[in-house]
N, C-alpha and C positions, 0 to 999 in steps of 0.2 A: 796715236797710232790707227791707223784705216780701220780697227775692228775692236778696239779699246784704248780707253781713255786715259793715258797715262798720267794724269795729273788729279786721279781719283786717289784720295787720302795721302797724308803728311809723308808717308814714307817714298812719293815721287816728285817731292818738292826739288830735289835735285836736279830733275831733267829741265825745269824751267830755264836754268843757265846753258843750257845747248843752244848751238846756232841749228837754222831750218835744216841745213846740211847734215850736220852729226843726228838729227834726229831722223834725217830722212835715211841715213845710213844705216841707226838702229831697227827702223822700223821694215827696212828692205832685209832684214836678216832674224826678224822676229816669227816666231810659230807660236801655235797653240795647242795644248796635249789635254785630253779627257783620260781620266785616270779614275778608279773606282775606289771604294774604301777598303784598306787595308795594304792597297798597292805603295810601294817604295819608290818615293822621286828619286834619293839620291842617299849612299850610304857615308857611316862614320868614315872619315880618311880617304875617303873619294877626292880626286881631283877634278874640279868641276869648270864645263867648258861652257855653264848657262847661268844666267841671272834669272829667277822662279820669280814668276808673281803668282799669287793666286787670284784668279778673274772669279769665279765660285768656290764655294766648299771650304774644307779645313782642313790641315794638316798637324803633327805634333813634331816635335824634336827629342829625340831620346838617345839615351846612353846605354850601355849595357855593361854592368862592373864584373870583377874576376869570376862572381858566381855565375855569372848568366843571369844576374836579374835585371829587367830593364827599369832606369830611371826617367820620366818624363820631366825634359827641362821648359819646355816651351810649346804653347798653345797659340797657333796661327788661322788669321780669316781673310776674309776677302780685302784684299790691296797689299797684304803682307808679301815682303819680299823674304827671299831664302837663296842661300849662296853667296851673297855680296861681299862676306869678308873671305870666302875663300876664290874668288876669282881676281879679287883685288890682291890676296897678299900670294897668289901662285901656290897655296898650302892646301893639303886634304881638309875637307870637312871635319869641323869638330862635332858634328853630331849625325846621326841617321834620322831623316824625312819621312814620315808616312802619313798617307791620307788617311783622318779620320772621320770622313765621308766622301761622296762621291765630289770630284774635285775637277775644275778646268783651272790649266796653268799657263801662262804666259811666259813664254821663253824668249829670252834677250841674249843675244849672243855676245860672247866676252872678248871679242876682239874689237868693236866699233866702243866699246866702255871703256876700255883700259886704251884706246889710242885717246879718245875723250881727254881722260886723267892726263894724260901726259903733256895734251896739247891745250887745253883748256883749265886756267887755274880758280876761275870761278866755279866749274864743275866740280875740282880737287876738293874746296872748300867746300861744299854743300855735300858731298859725299861723307868729309870728315864729320860735318855736323848732322848728319844723319845717322853717325854709329853715336853718337853722342846722345841724340834723341831717344835710340834705341836702349840705352843704358838708362835713361832717366825712365822710360815705360816699364821698363825691367824693375829698379827699384819699387814702383808703385805697385808693381804686381806682387812681389814677394811682401810688402805691406801688408798687402789685401789678404793674404790667405797662406803666407809662407813664415808668418812670424814664428812667436814666441807663444802664443796663445793655444787654447788646447785642440785637438782634432776636431771636435765638435766645433768650435768657434770658425778653426779655418775652413772648415768644409762647409758652413754656410757663406764664408767669403768666397772660397770658389766658385759657389753657384751662383752667385750675384755677380761674381767675374764673366763666367760663361753666359749667363743671361744677357747681361750688357755689352759683350765683344762681340758675340753673334747672333742676339739676337732673338725673335721668336717666329713658330709656324703660327699659321694662321689660328690654328686651335689653341694658343699659348705655350706648347711643348719648345724646350730650347732648343736651337736651331742647329745644335750637334750634340751627337749620341755618344758619351763614354762609357766602357765597361767598367764596373766597379772595381776592377783591377788595376784599372787605369788611373782611376782617381785615388785608389790606393798610393798607386806609383808616386802622383803628384804629392802627396801629403805625407808620405812616409809612414804610413800604416799597413794593415792588413785588410784583405778585401772582405772578410767578416765583420770586420769593425765597421766598416763602411756600409755594408748593408745594414747594421743594426742601428747605424744612426742615421741613416735616411730613411729607415721605418719609424724612428722616432719621430723625424721631422714630418713624417706623413701623418702619425700620430698624433702631432699638434697641431695638422691642418696647415701646416706651413706651404707643403707642396705634392704633388701627387706624381705618381710613380706607372710607368707601364713600360716594362722590359727595360731595354737601356734609356728610354727617355724621360726626361724630368721636367714638369712643369710647376714655376714657382706660383703658389697662391694669392700669396700677399709679401709682395716686396717689401712694403713697411714693416710688416711684422718680423722678417726675417733680418732686416736692417736693425731694427729693435733689439734683435736676440743678439746679433755681433754685438751690437754697444755693451749691454746690460751684463754678459756671460764674463 
């Protein structure tokens, strides 16, 4: 597309099966949106008319249970797509999407995508492969920090996941900041326990802390900690 390379990242592989005319139509209806940390992209049960791609920044998927507690189900970064299931099935979103840092979104209109799904069999097959790929990624993520290990080991796994997925700033801080309650929500524990564990990791010189920012001091030692605990 004119201002964004749609072939960046494996989630855009399905665009390669579109014709030049189909791509031109999608480009014609594409727009960009800048949002700030904390802004909601879409709400749970909202019927979406756009496919959202993260050009820069990061977002989270979350659910609210009957008691009003938030549960974070997924973290998304540059190149990740949001809303694909809703626009294809014409059903409401399963989650709420929220920016966890200042974010630029690429918004692709639903209409030309659905038209290509109906008329382009190769595109349809590639979309299905994309869903399968997402499931495989989720399985890998769950094995990384949502298995049956202790919360301490899963926290270490989550920190490595964040470091690998989002990268780091020039000074080494992980390129996305999560509040302690967000980390607790992902790992199914309390904010107080996460604060205690992070302090323990800092005491072992595994990482540095600055407000919500985290810097891994030694990836090797942290990975070794995950394997040996």
